[in-house]
MARMARVO-382736 format. One record per residue (C-alpha): residue in three letters; z, y, x. Coordinates in Angstrom, 3 decimals, padded with zeros to 6 digits. Layout:
% residues N
+-----+----------+----------+----------+
:   r :       zz :       yy :       xx :
+-----+----------+----------+----------+
: ALA :        Z :        Y :        X :
...
+-----+----------+----------+----------+
END
This chain:
% residues 508
+-----+----------+----------+----------+
:   r :       zz :       yy :       xx :
+-----+----------+----------+----------+
: MET : -098.267 :  052.081 :  007.538 :
: THR : -099.780 :  054.769 :  005.208 :
: LYS : -099.064 :  058.354 :  006.391 :
: GLU : -097.229 :  060.820 :  003.963 :
: LEU : -099.056 :  063.937 :  003.133 :
: PRO : -096.944 :  067.376 :  002.621 :
: GLY : -095.919 :  067.605 : -000.659 :
: SER : -098.202 :  071.083 : -001.128 :
: GLN : -101.194 :  068.761 : -000.169 :
: GLN : -100.483 :  065.959 : -002.401 :
: SER : -100.195 :  068.269 : -005.167 :
: GLY : -103.502 :  069.873 : -004.593 :
: GLU : -105.353 :  066.597 : -004.129 :
: ALA : -103.821 :  065.207 : -007.173 :
: LYS : -104.916 :  068.315 : -009.167 :
: MET : -108.252 :  068.270 : -007.458 :
: SER : -108.873 :  064.352 : -009.017 :
: ALA : -107.587 :  065.617 : -012.459 :
: ARG : -109.869 :  066.142 : -015.094 :
: VAL : -109.843 :  069.059 : -017.141 :
: SER : -110.594 :  068.980 : -021.270 :
: THR : -113.482 :  071.564 : -021.964 :
: GLY : -111.824 :  072.458 : -025.249 :
: SER : -114.910 :  070.847 : -026.665 :
: GLU : -114.519 :  066.665 : -028.172 :
: GLY : -117.919 :  066.473 : -028.221 :
: LEU : -118.252 :  067.848 : -024.447 :
: ASP : -115.343 :  065.700 : -023.283 :
: ASP : -117.207 :  062.548 : -024.515 :
: ILE : -120.453 :  063.623 : -022.723 :
: LEU : -118.843 :  064.228 : -019.576 :
: GLY : -116.562 :  060.813 : -019.765 :
: GLY : -113.090 :  062.717 : -020.024 :
: GLY : -114.011 :  066.816 : -019.429 :
: LEU : -114.090 :  068.667 : -016.187 :
: ASP : -113.045 :  068.042 : -012.501 :
: ALA : -110.295 :  070.347 : -012.029 :
: ASN : -110.170 :  073.485 : -009.582 :
: ARG : -114.200 :  073.292 : -009.521 :
: LEU : -116.658 :  076.256 : -010.794 :
: TYR : -119.073 :  075.881 : -013.442 :
: LEU : -121.809 :  077.445 : -014.923 :
: TYR : -122.501 :  077.315 : -018.985 :
: GLU : -126.149 :  079.172 : -019.462 :
: GLY : -127.789 :  080.145 : -022.420 :
: ARG : -129.599 :  082.989 : -024.343 :
: PRO : -127.229 :  085.249 : -026.502 :
: GLY : -126.644 :  083.630 : -029.844 :
: THR : -126.262 :  079.865 : -028.474 :
: GLY : -122.306 :  079.680 : -028.509 :
: LYS : -121.539 :  080.483 : -024.829 :
: THR : -118.631 :  082.992 : -025.638 :
: THR : -117.388 :  080.533 : -028.606 :
: ILE : -117.138 :  077.463 : -026.143 :
: ALA : -115.741 :  079.413 : -023.448 :
: LEU : -113.034 :  080.581 : -025.737 :
: GLN : -112.568 :  077.014 : -026.613 :
: PHE : -111.962 :  076.033 : -022.951 :
: LEU : -109.053 :  078.766 : -022.889 :
: LEU : -107.547 :  077.836 : -025.691 :
: LYS : -107.070 :  074.454 : -024.716 :
: GLY : -105.399 :  075.284 : -021.747 :
: GLN : -103.192 :  077.875 : -023.355 :
: SER : -102.165 :  074.693 : -026.243 :
: LEU : -101.219 :  073.015 : -022.785 :
: GLY : -098.794 :  075.870 : -021.603 :
: GLU : -101.395 :  076.984 : -018.743 :
: ARG : -102.078 :  080.695 : -017.898 :
: VAL : -105.852 :  081.655 : -018.930 :
: LEU : -107.912 :  084.663 : -017.962 :
: TYR : -111.009 :  085.713 : -019.629 :
: ILE : -112.887 :  088.410 : -017.262 :
: THR : -115.157 :  089.969 : -019.616 :
: LEU : -118.248 :  092.471 : -018.020 :
: SER : -120.246 :  092.578 : -021.495 :
: GLU : -117.775 :  092.597 : -024.337 :
: THR : -114.652 :  094.433 : -025.417 :
: LYS : -111.303 :  092.640 : -026.132 :
: ARG : -111.572 :  093.867 : -029.840 :
: GLU : -115.075 :  092.137 : -030.036 :
: LEU : -114.002 :  088.898 : -028.673 :
: GLU : -110.838 :  089.198 : -031.229 :
: VAL : -113.286 :  089.517 : -033.984 :
: VAL : -114.757 :  086.292 : -032.814 :
: ALA : -111.872 :  084.264 : -032.870 :
: GLN : -110.584 :  085.652 : -035.764 :
: ARG : -113.445 :  084.435 : -037.564 :
: HIS : -112.978 :  080.962 : -035.906 :
: GLY : -109.269 :  081.312 : -037.119 :
: TRP : -108.028 :  081.606 : -033.625 :
: SER : -105.170 :  083.796 : -031.921 :
: LEU : -106.091 :  085.614 : -028.640 :
: ASP : -102.260 :  086.684 : -028.059 :
: GLY : -101.595 :  084.044 : -025.158 :
: VAL : -104.854 :  084.960 : -023.280 :
: ASP : -104.866 :  087.438 : -020.803 :
: MET : -108.123 :  089.886 : -021.035 :
: PHE : -109.431 :  091.724 : -018.184 :
: GLU : -112.412 :  094.320 : -019.351 :
: LEU : -114.618 :  095.820 : -016.958 :
: VAL : -116.828 :  097.365 : -020.011 :
: PRO : -117.138 :  100.670 : -021.200 :
: PRO : -114.634 :  102.203 : -023.965 :
: GLU : -115.721 :  102.116 : -027.224 :
: THR : -113.716 :  105.270 : -027.611 :
: THR : -111.985 :  107.796 : -025.771 :
: LEU : -109.470 :  106.182 : -023.382 :
: ASP : -105.672 :  106.337 : -024.806 :
: PRO : -103.592 :  107.030 : -021.473 :
: GLU : -100.873 :  104.605 : -023.112 :
: ARG : -103.255 :  101.885 : -022.919 :
: GLU : -102.037 :  099.251 : -020.357 :
: LEU : -105.663 :  097.996 : -020.064 :
: THR : -107.202 :  099.768 : -017.251 :
: VAL : -111.248 :  099.899 : -018.457 :
: PHE : -114.383 :  100.408 : -015.759 :
: HIS : -118.110 :  100.791 : -016.417 :
: PRO : -119.821 :  098.195 : -014.136 :
: ALA : -122.297 :  100.759 : -013.375 :
: GLU : -119.923 :  103.595 : -012.132 :
: VAL : -118.760 :  101.287 : -009.310 :
: GLU : -120.032 :  099.287 : -006.401 :
: LEU : -120.649 :  095.504 : -006.802 :
: SER : -117.820 :  094.838 : -004.011 :
: GLU : -115.395 :  097.302 : -005.944 :
: THR : -116.408 :  095.429 : -009.025 :
: THR : -115.354 :  091.787 : -007.798 :
: GLY : -112.853 :  093.133 : -006.004 :
: LEU : -110.807 :  094.378 : -009.291 :
: MET : -111.574 :  090.597 : -010.298 :
: PHE : -109.842 :  089.368 : -007.548 :
: ARG : -106.759 :  091.496 : -007.741 :
: GLU : -106.368 :  090.135 : -011.186 :
: VAL : -107.002 :  087.041 : -010.743 :
: GLU : -103.923 :  086.937 : -007.946 :
: ARG : -101.853 :  089.076 : -009.993 :
: ILE : -102.030 :  086.629 : -013.211 :
: ASN : -102.491 :  083.384 : -011.011 :
: PRO : -104.594 :  081.394 : -014.130 :
: ALA : -105.445 :  078.101 : -014.405 :
: ARG : -108.401 :  078.784 : -016.299 :
: ILE : -110.853 :  081.400 : -015.868 :
: VAL : -114.220 :  082.712 : -017.844 :
: ILE : -116.241 :  085.122 : -016.357 :
: ASP : -118.870 :  086.591 : -018.910 :
: SER : -121.288 :  087.267 : -017.751 :
: LEU : -123.263 :  087.108 : -014.280 :
: SER : -126.121 :  089.414 : -015.800 :
: GLU : -123.838 :  092.442 : -015.211 :
: LEU : -123.534 :  091.038 : -011.495 :
: ARG : -127.330 :  090.631 : -011.041 :
: LEU : -127.645 :  094.174 : -012.456 :
: LEU : -124.919 :  095.625 : -010.063 :
: ALA : -126.544 :  093.321 : -006.979 :
: GLN : -129.903 :  094.900 : -007.280 :
: SER : -131.225 :  092.108 : -005.523 :
: PRO : -131.413 :  088.368 : -005.185 :
: LEU : -129.950 :  087.961 : -001.607 :
: ARG : -127.138 :  090.296 : -002.573 :
: TYR : -126.182 :  088.446 : -005.723 :
: ARG : -126.133 :  085.308 : -004.151 :
: ARG : -123.557 :  086.300 : -001.579 :
: GLN : -121.684 :  087.583 : -004.234 :
: VAL : -121.454 :  084.174 : -006.351 :
: LEU : -120.912 :  082.736 : -002.884 :
: ALA : -117.909 :  085.205 : -002.259 :
: LEU : -116.689 :  083.950 : -005.844 :
: LYS : -117.025 :  080.631 : -005.428 :
: HIS : -114.845 :  080.625 : -001.800 :
: PHE : -112.249 :  082.680 : -003.360 :
: PHE : -111.902 :  080.465 : -006.186 :
: ALA : -111.965 :  077.252 : -003.992 :
: LYS : -109.009 :  078.399 : -002.169 :
: ARG : -106.672 :  079.024 : -005.463 :
: ASN : -105.803 :  075.876 : -008.179 :
: CYS : -107.840 :  077.190 : -011.183 :
: THR : -110.958 :  075.907 : -012.726 :
: VAL : -113.558 :  078.782 : -013.675 :
: ILE : -116.454 :  078.970 : -016.015 :
: LEU : -119.367 :  081.711 : -015.373 :
: LEU : -121.501 :  082.610 : -018.180 :
: ASP : -125.115 :  083.390 : -017.708 :
: ASP : -127.319 :  084.688 : -020.649 :
: LEU : -130.626 :  084.225 : -018.838 :
: SER : -131.540 :  087.388 : -018.560 :
: SER : -133.386 :  087.363 : -015.495 :
: SER : -137.050 :  087.084 : -015.555 :
: GLN : -136.816 :  082.876 : -014.217 :
: ASP : -134.503 :  080.550 : -013.919 :
: ASP : -131.650 :  081.084 : -011.113 :
: LEU : -131.994 :  077.634 : -009.198 :
: GLN : -129.909 :  078.696 : -006.419 :
: LEU : -127.059 :  079.451 : -008.780 :
: HIS : -127.281 :  076.196 : -010.166 :
: SER : -126.669 :  074.928 : -006.198 :
: VAL : -123.489 :  076.735 : -006.131 :
: ALA : -122.028 :  076.060 : -009.230 :
: HIS : -120.444 :  072.135 : -009.231 :
: GLY : -121.787 :  071.647 : -013.195 :
: VAL : -124.279 :  073.288 : -015.076 :
: VAL : -124.552 :  072.979 : -019.096 :
: ILE : -127.490 :  074.982 : -020.751 :
: LEU : -127.147 :  075.684 : -024.490 :
: GLU : -130.231 :  076.308 : -026.948 :
: GLN : -130.897 :  077.531 : -030.387 :
: LEU : -134.209 :  076.335 : -031.483 :
: ALA : -135.799 :  078.248 : -034.592 :
: ILE : -138.208 :  076.008 : -036.414 :
: GLU : -140.531 :  076.310 : -038.848 :
: TYR : -138.527 :  075.899 : -042.302 :
: GLY : -134.724 :  075.655 : -042.373 :
: SER : -132.033 :  076.641 : -040.430 :
: GLU : -132.317 :  077.265 : -036.693 :
: ARG : -131.187 :  073.953 : -034.451 :
: ARG : -128.871 :  074.351 : -031.589 :
: ARG : -128.734 :  071.899 : -028.511 :
: LEU : -127.026 :  071.824 : -025.008 :
: ARG : -127.925 :  069.454 : -022.329 :
: VAL : -125.993 :  068.810 : -018.846 :
: ILE : -128.161 :  069.389 : -016.500 :
: LYS : -125.816 :  068.561 : -013.244 :
: MET : -122.467 :  067.566 : -012.565 :
: ARG : -121.566 :  066.606 : -009.361 :
: GLY : -119.013 :  063.572 : -009.154 :
: ILE : -119.030 :  062.764 : -012.916 :
: SER : -121.436 :  060.309 : -014.336 :
: PHE : -122.466 :  061.989 : -018.117 :
: ARG : -124.607 :  061.248 : -020.802 :
: GLY : -128.088 :  062.921 : -019.911 :
: GLY : -130.590 :  064.384 : -022.494 :
: PHE : -130.275 :  066.764 : -025.315 :
: HIS : -126.961 :  066.560 : -027.736 :
: ASP : -127.334 :  068.270 : -031.278 :
: PHE : -124.415 :  071.169 : -031.959 :
: THR : -123.569 :  073.611 : -034.428 :
: ILE : -121.462 :  076.588 : -034.797 :
: SER : -118.853 :  076.761 : -037.416 :
: GLN : -115.470 :  077.714 : -038.196 :
: GLY : -113.188 :  076.278 : -035.529 :
: GLY : -115.784 :  076.318 : -032.746 :
: LEU : -118.633 :  073.875 : -031.252 :
: ARG : -119.164 :  071.172 : -032.892 :
: ILE : -120.705 :  068.832 : -030.521 :
: PHE : -122.675 :  065.697 : -031.395 :
: PRO : -123.081 :  063.406 : -028.340 :
: ARG : -126.505 :  061.413 : -028.185 :
: LEU : -125.846 :  057.888 : -029.759 :
: VAL : -126.479 :  055.036 : -027.120 :
: ALA : -126.124 :  052.032 : -028.892 :
: SER : -125.437 :  050.103 : -025.861 :
: GLU : -121.784 :  051.790 : -025.628 :
: HIS : -120.601 :  050.378 : -028.667 :
: HIS : -120.293 :  046.551 : -029.471 :
: CYS : -117.769 :  044.828 : -032.061 :
: SER : -117.637 :  041.268 : -032.779 :
: PHE : -118.736 :  040.593 : -036.539 :
: GLU : -119.883 :  037.018 : -038.352 :
: GLY : -123.287 :  037.103 : -039.288 :
: GLU : -122.517 :  035.890 : -042.989 :
: PHE : -124.888 :  036.427 : -045.881 :
: THR : -124.443 :  040.079 : -047.843 :
: SER : -125.204 :  039.389 : -051.398 :
: SER : -127.233 :  041.755 : -053.717 :
: GLY : -125.043 :  040.704 : -056.674 :
: ASN : -128.191 :  039.142 : -058.714 :
: ALA : -128.913 :  035.613 : -057.640 :
: GLU : -132.760 :  035.611 : -057.879 :
: LEU : -133.178 :  038.219 : -055.216 :
: ASP : -131.298 :  036.465 : -053.179 :
: GLN : -132.859 :  033.333 : -053.535 :
: LEU : -135.995 :  035.401 : -052.657 :
: LEU : -134.329 :  036.269 : -049.560 :
: GLY : -133.401 :  032.959 : -048.485 :
: GLY : -129.658 :  033.297 : -049.632 :
: GLY : -129.299 :  037.430 : -048.906 :
: LEU : -129.419 :  039.557 : -045.805 :
: GLU : -126.945 :  039.268 : -043.023 :
: ARG : -124.545 :  041.113 : -041.604 :
: GLY : -125.491 :  043.222 : -038.721 :
: THR : -129.136 :  043.615 : -040.087 :
: ASN : -131.324 :  046.096 : -041.632 :
: ALA : -133.919 :  045.942 : -044.347 :
: LEU : -136.814 :  048.148 : -045.164 :
: LEU : -137.749 :  048.545 : -049.178 :
: ILE : -141.130 :  049.834 : -049.305 :
: GLY : -143.292 :  050.669 : -051.875 :
: ALA : -144.765 :  053.613 : -054.421 :
: ALA : -142.676 :  056.436 : -055.876 :
: GLY : -140.581 :  055.148 : -059.015 :
: VAL : -141.058 :  051.492 : -058.197 :
: GLY : -137.795 :  050.711 : -058.134 :
: LYS : -136.735 :  050.821 : -054.538 :
: SER : -133.990 :  052.941 : -054.893 :
: SER : -132.299 :  050.596 : -057.626 :
: VAL : -132.541 :  048.099 : -055.557 :
: ALA : -130.498 :  049.735 : -052.713 :
: LEU : -128.125 :  050.797 : -055.354 :
: SER : -127.493 :  047.066 : -056.490 :
: TYR : -126.565 :  046.407 : -052.856 :
: ALA : -123.968 :  049.103 : -052.858 :
: ILE : -122.647 :  047.925 : -056.524 :
: ALA : -122.166 :  044.646 : -055.050 :
: ALA : -120.337 :  045.282 : -052.085 :
: ALA : -117.894 :  047.767 : -053.931 :
: GLU : -117.352 :  044.671 : -056.234 :
: ARG : -116.294 :  042.653 : -053.366 :
: GLY : -114.202 :  045.806 : -052.015 :
: GLU : -116.124 :  046.387 : -049.410 :
: HIS : -117.179 :  050.373 : -048.993 :
: ALA : -120.666 :  051.246 : -048.647 :
: VAL : -122.172 :  054.873 : -048.121 :
: PHE : -125.128 :  055.895 : -050.017 :
: PHE : -127.059 :  058.780 : -048.067 :
: ALA : -129.637 :  060.231 : -050.276 :
: PHE : -132.196 :  063.030 : -048.923 :
: ASP : -134.177 :  063.067 : -051.781 :
: GLU : -132.308 :  062.929 : -054.952 :
: GLY : -129.061 :  064.793 : -056.497 :
: ARG : -126.100 :  062.488 : -057.112 :
: GLY : -126.541 :  063.366 : -061.155 :
: THR : -130.244 :  061.402 : -060.734 :
: VAL : -128.575 :  058.684 : -059.242 :
: GLU : -125.601 :  058.295 : -061.625 :
: ALA : -127.817 :  058.394 : -064.639 :
: ARG : -130.157 :  055.564 : -062.864 :
: ALA : -126.934 :  053.663 : -062.556 :
: ARG : -126.022 :  054.304 : -066.201 :
: THR : -129.478 :  053.078 : -067.674 :
: LEU : -129.573 :  050.000 : -065.553 :
: GLY : -125.922 :  049.480 : -066.824 :
: LEU : -124.466 :  049.334 : -063.118 :
: PRO : -120.771 :  050.571 : -062.937 :
: LEU : -121.650 :  053.418 : -060.127 :
: GLN : -119.329 :  055.943 : -061.467 :
: ARG : -116.153 :  053.751 : -061.746 :
: HIS : -116.665 :  052.649 : -057.490 :
: LEU : -117.672 :  056.685 : -056.859 :
: ASP : -114.174 :  057.100 : -058.384 :
: SER : -112.812 :  054.780 : -056.567 :
: GLY : -114.110 :  055.424 : -053.336 :
: LEU : -115.337 :  052.077 : -052.079 :
: ILE : -118.970 :  053.777 : -052.544 :
: ARG : -119.443 :  057.334 : -051.297 :
: PHE : -122.737 :  059.149 : -052.225 :
: GLN : -123.876 :  062.102 : -049.817 :
: GLN : -126.450 :  064.117 : -050.337 :
: VAL : -128.313 :  065.459 : -047.237 :
: ASP : -130.567 :  068.403 : -046.841 :
: PRO : -133.036 :  067.683 : -044.124 :
: ALA : -133.625 :  071.454 : -043.726 :
: GLU : -129.745 :  072.287 : -042.623 :
: LEU : -128.827 :  068.682 : -041.197 :
: SER : -129.682 :  068.099 : -037.272 :
: PRO : -130.558 :  064.522 : -036.481 :
: GLY : -127.638 :  064.241 : -034.084 :
: GLU : -125.026 :  065.573 : -036.896 :
: PHE : -126.571 :  062.837 : -039.509 :
: GLY : -125.986 :  060.248 : -036.746 :
: ALA : -122.602 :  061.398 : -036.511 :
: ILE : -121.774 :  061.398 : -039.780 :
: VAL : -123.128 :  057.731 : -039.966 :
: ARG : -120.931 :  056.788 : -036.817 :
: ARG : -117.760 :  058.303 : -038.663 :
: SER : -118.800 :  056.516 : -042.156 :
: VAL : -118.502 :  053.241 : -039.840 :
: GLU : -115.436 :  053.265 : -037.390 :
: HIS : -113.477 :  055.443 : -039.545 :
: ASP : -113.850 :  054.645 : -043.429 :
: ASN : -114.996 :  051.217 : -042.587 :
: ALA : -118.424 :  051.221 : -044.280 :
: ARG : -120.153 :  047.804 : -044.472 :
: ILE : -123.021 :  048.899 : -046.476 :
: ILE : -125.552 :  052.246 : -045.110 :
: ILE : -128.343 :  052.978 : -047.307 :
: ILE : -130.887 :  056.053 : -046.218 :
: ASP : -132.977 :  056.850 : -049.184 :
: SER : -135.321 :  057.654 : -048.016 :
: LEU : -136.925 :  057.853 : -044.790 :
: ASN : -139.177 :  060.295 : -045.412 :
: GLY : -136.882 :  063.360 : -046.219 :
: TYR : -135.305 :  061.970 : -042.597 :
: LEU : -138.747 :  062.239 : -041.263 :
: ASN : -138.642 :  066.001 : -042.442 :
: ALA : -135.370 :  066.594 : -040.437 :
: MET : -137.192 :  066.084 : -037.273 :
: PRO : -139.494 :  068.010 : -035.145 :
: ASP : -141.595 :  065.053 : -033.955 :
: GLU : -142.277 :  061.486 : -035.270 :
: ARG : -141.578 :  060.014 : -031.802 :
: PHE : -138.017 :  061.389 : -031.653 :
: LEU : -137.656 :  059.636 : -035.025 :
: ILE : -138.973 :  056.483 : -033.982 :
: LEU : -136.503 :  056.848 : -030.803 :
: GLN : -133.340 :  057.819 : -032.959 :
: MET : -133.827 :  055.537 : -035.702 :
: HIS : -133.904 :  052.618 : -032.827 :
: GLU : -130.766 :  054.029 : -031.489 :
: LEU : -129.146 :  054.208 : -034.786 :
: LEU : -130.359 :  050.952 : -036.475 :
: SER : -129.187 :  049.023 : -033.441 :
: TYR : -125.556 :  050.649 : -033.264 :
: LEU : -125.235 :  050.196 : -036.543 :
: ALA : -126.385 :  045.855 : -036.166 :
: GLN : -123.875 :  045.692 : -033.356 :
: GLN : -120.731 :  047.120 : -035.965 :
: GLY : -122.058 :  044.230 : -038.060 :
: VAL : -123.255 :  046.468 : -040.635 :
: LEU : -126.033 :  046.238 : -043.459 :
: THR : -128.161 :  049.069 : -043.446 :
: ILE : -131.041 :  049.451 : -046.483 :
: LEU : -133.927 :  051.579 : -045.848 :
: VAL : -136.062 :  053.606 : -048.363 :
: LEU : -139.619 :  054.468 : -047.552 :
: ALA : -142.105 :  055.867 : -050.303 :
: GLN : -145.417 :  055.263 : -050.007 :
: HIS : -148.537 :  057.562 : -050.761 :
: GLY : -150.034 :  056.450 : -053.861 :
: LEU : -148.956 :  054.402 : -057.234 :
: VAL : -151.671 :  051.801 : -057.036 :
: GLY : -154.554 :  050.642 : -055.048 :
: PRO : -154.181 :  051.245 : -051.013 :
: MET : -151.338 :  052.741 : -050.022 :
: ASP : -150.722 :  055.177 : -047.045 :
: THR : -147.519 :  054.915 : -045.035 :
: PRO : -146.224 :  058.348 : -043.451 :
: LEU : -144.095 :  056.091 : -041.244 :
: ASP : -144.401 :  052.502 : -039.657 :
: ILE : -141.070 :  051.683 : -038.612 :
: SER : -141.399 :  047.735 : -039.652 :
: TYR : -141.190 :  046.905 : -036.155 :
: LEU : -137.777 :  047.966 : -036.326 :
: SER : -136.857 :  046.294 : -039.318 :
: ASP : -135.296 :  043.105 : -039.396 :
: ALA : -136.279 :  042.567 : -043.126 :
: VAL : -139.380 :  044.286 : -045.192 :
: LEU : -139.329 :  044.022 : -048.805 :
: MET : -142.582 :  045.412 : -050.558 :
: LEU : -142.658 :  046.757 : -054.129 :
: ARG : -145.485 :  047.117 : -055.739 :
: TYR : -146.983 :  048.195 : -059.342 :
: PHE : -150.114 :  045.952 : -060.705 :
: GLU : -151.601 :  046.495 : -064.084 :
: VAL : -151.891 :  043.522 : -066.596 :
: ALA : -153.745 :  043.568 : -069.722 :
: GLY : -153.135 :  047.393 : -069.993 :
: THR : -149.359 :  047.508 : -069.216 :
: VAL : -148.160 :  048.657 : -065.690 :
: ARG : -145.566 :  045.900 : -064.286 :
: ARG : -143.570 :  045.433 : -060.863 :
: ALA : -143.671 :  042.986 : -058.264 :
: LEU : -141.584 :  042.264 : -055.154 :
: SER : -141.912 :  040.057 : -052.232 :
: VAL : -140.335 :  039.492 : -049.086 :
: VAL : -142.853 :  039.980 : -046.414 :
: LYS : -140.762 :  039.592 : -043.595 :
: LYS : -137.279 :  038.334 : -042.451 :
: ARG : -136.334 :  037.582 : -038.669 :
: SER : -132.859 :  036.278 : -039.144 :
: GLY : -134.061 :  033.173 : -041.594 :
: HIS : -136.327 :  031.738 : -044.053 :
: HIS : -137.284 :  033.452 : -047.324 :
: GLU : -139.923 :  032.641 : -050.357 :
: HIS : -143.283 :  033.401 : -049.531 :
: THR : -143.856 :  034.108 : -053.407 :
: ILE : -144.628 :  037.525 : -055.302 :
: ARG : -142.215 :  037.625 : -058.059 :
: GLU : -142.297 :  039.958 : -061.239 :
: PHE : -139.320 :  042.071 : -061.632 :
: ARG : -137.910 :  044.178 : -064.235 :
: LEU : -135.342 :  046.909 : -064.585 :
: SER : -133.981 :  047.210 : -067.958 :
: SER : -130.394 :  048.154 : -069.357 :
: ALA : -129.121 :  044.380 : -068.166 :
: GLY : -130.054 :  045.420 : -064.435 :
: LEU : -132.324 :  043.941 : -061.994 :
: SER : -133.784 :  040.507 : -063.199 :
: LEU : -136.622 :  038.476 : -061.410 :
: GLY : -139.550 :  036.465 : -063.129 :
: PRO : -140.949 :  033.070 : -061.858 :
: PRO : -143.587 :  033.248 : -058.730 :
: LEU : -146.965 :  034.971 : -060.023 :
: THR : -148.883 :  032.001 : -058.464 :
: GLU : -152.114 :  032.481 : -061.159 :
: PHE : -152.477 :  036.150 : -059.713 :
: SER : -154.513 :  037.032 : -056.937 :
: GLY : -154.476 :  040.715 : -055.572 :
: ILE : -151.287 :  041.791 : -056.643 :
: PHE : -150.759 :  043.856 : -053.710 :
: THR : -154.060 :  045.520 : -054.515 :
: GLY : -152.960 :  046.912 : -057.705 :
: ASN : -155.760 :  045.462 : -059.640 :
: PRO : -155.222 :  041.638 : -059.690 :
: HIS : -157.035 :  038.842 : -060.914 :
: TYR : -155.777 :  036.395 : -063.623 :
: ALA : -156.715 :  032.865 : -063.029 :
: GLY : -154.316 :  031.386 : -065.822 :
: SER : -155.223 :  030.690 : -069.246 :
: VAL : -152.575 :  032.038 : -071.310 :
: LEU : -151.117 :  035.634 : -069.579 :
: PRO : -146.967 :  035.683 : -068.800 :
: GLU : -144.685 :  037.385 : -071.333 :
: ARG : -143.504 :  040.799 : -070.212 :
: GLY : -140.434 :  040.181 : -072.010 :
: THR : -137.717 :  043.079 : -072.001 :
: PRO : -139.437 :  046.486 : -071.711 :
: ASP : -138.511 :  048.338 : -068.474 :
: GLU : -136.125 :  051.341 : -069.313 :
: HIS : -136.575 :  052.946 : -065.831 :
+-----+----------+----------+----------+
END
């Protein structure tokens, strides 16, 4: 027979096992649902990393659920916090504030809030004031900003640790979830504080050589909670922190049929052995201007003609340039852009972090039901990454995720040079299911283009090299160039008797 617990004890244990939202959808996702209730957590970060903002999100989430919340500030005034909230479109009317900071002007005797200066009172007196305020308000969520002031008052690591333990023991007797903020003003990491806290989240701001700063966070520890480790990019915009959990492809599976996806060009589909399959990716590699983007664009147009949604992420070109090329090739891009079946999104790698880009791609697939994703080009994507090794890992996860969602992914990579030996800035051919190589070659004083499928994992394909042309009629392929050798070198040798006719002049 199960022993019944007293009502108050049952209620306390139920609350202890409950999860509390952090106020950030992204951080809740990283933590698998949020924080354990009635525990003490630590948010660390240098000034400017967003600690105050995410702390306010935590309190405002509780307020929206009808909870009493308290912000205890030892470093910022209520007026400063209200300015932060106002710029995010928030109101702090329902948030209780307790200031332990110096007044900005002469105190108003009618002011309801008593203001103290931490340097003018003893450490125990400061914590005593906090305890009495907590007992008076009895909040469910508390933020203490920041521990650096307590560290200064303590004057010694031992006394500081004892005071933090006193805070923990005090809050352990109450049904409240506490977040401590620390600006890392100490000369070295406070690992003792990490051992006291139930969980630790660190926020960082990185300065790169060019472009806007990058922000990321990492969950260092979280007792009893399985969380997604590693660094997660985030931004601070109006509305608070937007956190982009690191993509883990193994967490996303979707059943689909691996049918062929047509390019809209029968000759190209024949060269590919019937087309490219859903759930695969294709790499278009070649010199600048050889026609890689035009081939990729033909897949987006063909998808829209079938009523499917395609997204074109452009790192290198503007929308006007792509629209002009489509008009030159006779492709009805504008019609499908207007209908929404094709979405063109220009990406500035100097302003967009890789984590945010991955989140945009994921949203395109899961919310917009995109069936074709085009990344043009990987050269621009490479510029968004501080280290090429991380690009390979992140691209692997992104391609694996898209494959498991049944999405056809087309990647464009520009090689250095125009003719002759080519230099590839990034080798991801081993990640690609299919590789299409595009080349310029010279014949009788004219520049021509050649296309060949050099790899296709998912099935057979032609091993021939075909000339292809871009004209007002679109993309067209000629017969195999069987009487040429050395085409990929840019200086082919012709062994036939009569040179093949060029046909319609290129207009691209």
